[in-house]
N, C-alpha and C positions, 0 to 999 in steps of 0.2 A: 818882962816880955822877952828880953834877950836870952835869959836863962831857959825859958820855955822853948824857944826855937832851937837852942842847942840840944835840949833833951829830945825834942822831936826828931832832929837830924840824927842824933846818936841812936835813938830807938829804931829808926828806919834802917840805918846802916847795920845794926845788930840783927834785925829781922832778915834783911837780905843775905847776910852772911850765913845765918842758920838755914834759910831755905836752900842756899847753894850747897851747904854741907850735907843736908839730908837728901837732896836730889842726886848727889854724886853716888854712882854705884847702883841706883835703882832703875836705870833705864832699861827698857825691854827692846829698844830699837838701836841704841847707840852702844858700841863696844865699851868696855872699861868697867863693868859691874864688879862689885866686891865678890871675893870667894865666899862660898856658902859654908856655914858651920853645920856639919852632919855628924850625928852621934849614933844613928841606926840606919842600916840598909836592909830592906826586906825584899826577898824574891818570892813571887807567887806563880806557880805553874798549874795550869788547868788542862786536863786531857782533851784532845780533839778527836771525836769520832769513836770513842770507847768509854766505858764506865770505869772510873777510878777516882779516888779522892783527890781533891785539890791539895797541892802541897805548898806549904809556906815555911820559909826559913828566914832567919835574920842574924845579923852580926852587929853587935854594939861596939862603938868606939867611945870609951868613957870620957874622953876630953876633946872630942871633935878632931881638930887639926893639931892638937897638942902633941907632946912627945911620947905619950903612952901608945902602945900598940893596940889595934883592935882586939876584942875578946874572941872567944871561941864561937863557932857557928852553933846556933840553937835550932834544932830540927834537922831532918834528913831529907835529901832529895834522892828518891829511889824511882828511876825511870824504867818503863817497859821498853825492851828493845824493839826497834823498828817503829816506835810511836812518835807522835807529834804533840806538842803542848803549846798553848798560848801563854805568854809570860808577861809579867809587869814587874818593874822595880819601883820601890818607894824609898824616898830619902826623907829622914826626919831629924830635927834638932830637938832631942829629948832633954837637953840641958836647960831649955826654956820651960816655964810653967805658965800655961799649959804647953805641951809639946807643939812645935811648929812643923807643918808639912812643907818641907823644902821642895817636894816634887812639883807643887803648884808654881813655885817661883821658877823652877827650871823650865816648866812649860811656858810660863809667861815670857821668860828670857831665852826661848828656844834657839834663837839665832846665835847665842853666846855659849851654848852647852852641847855636849854630846856624851852619851854613855857608850863606852867602848867595852866590848866583851872579848876576852881571849880564853880559849878552851885549851887545856892540856889533858893528856891521858886518853881515856876511852872516847870513842867517836860520838861527839855531840856537835851539832851545827846550830849556831844561833844566827838568826836573820832579823835585823831591825825592821819593824813594820810601821813606824811613825816617822814624820818628818817635821822640820822647822818651817817657818813661814816663807823660807826661800827654797823649799824643796829638798834640803839636805837632810841626811839621816839624823834623828834625835836619839832614839834608843830606849825610851821609857817603856815602850811596848815592843814585844819581839815574839818570834816563833822559835821553839827549841825542838829540833828533830834528833831523836836518839838513833844511834847506829844499830846495826844488826848483831853486833858482837857484845857479849857481856863484859863488864870491866868497871874501873873506877877512874875518876878524873876530877878536875877542878875548873870552875868558871871564875875568871878574874873579872871584876866589875870596877871600872874606873869612870868616875864622873869628871870629864874634862871641861874646864872653864876657859873659854877664849875671851879674856877681858879686853886686852889691847891688840891681840893678834886676830887676824881674820880667820874665821872658821873655814877649814878646807871642805871641799865637796866630798872627798873620800878620805878616810884615815883608818889605820889599823893600830895606831898607838897615839897616846896623848902628847901633843907637841906644845901644849900651853900649861896653865896651872891645873893642878889636880885637886879637886875638892874632896874626894874620898877614893880609896883604893883598897878593896877587900877581895878575898877569894872564897868561893863557896864550893865545898866538896859535893860530889854526886856519885851515884852508882847506876849502872845500866844492868838490869836484872835479866836472867834467862826467862 
């Protein structure tokens, strides 16, 4: 009987430790979640108010947050000058089988994440159109407005993870952990 009680106590303690370990980092309301493993970032742009094909491009990072650099962009972003597009970014962990849609997790933990877009080169303005549960910008959905001058440029996409840091109401750069950082080339056509 004494041995059975010891096994029961040991089993309960082990179960409590496992529950505590798996619960850590999965909170969608508490800060401190784990960094996401992302091996593909996809941008999709849909024209607003005119007929043109939807454009989709992606960049693979073969080892997620490992030491290898992200690969080359697959696909092209050719924008019509003076036009507007609705955009969406998708994050995936394709190192898992089947691939895991990290975008869903980012939305569930929206208070801990922000997608920051930085444009260099030709005139393109990106405006975030979605917010987290506290009304702060999230950035999975956005509008992209092409300037009126032809040219080329790049859109840097950074998924910022505010684990233990409070997420600021406004930000133009990532001041916390970076889950992924890639740049997409684009051109604005005549």
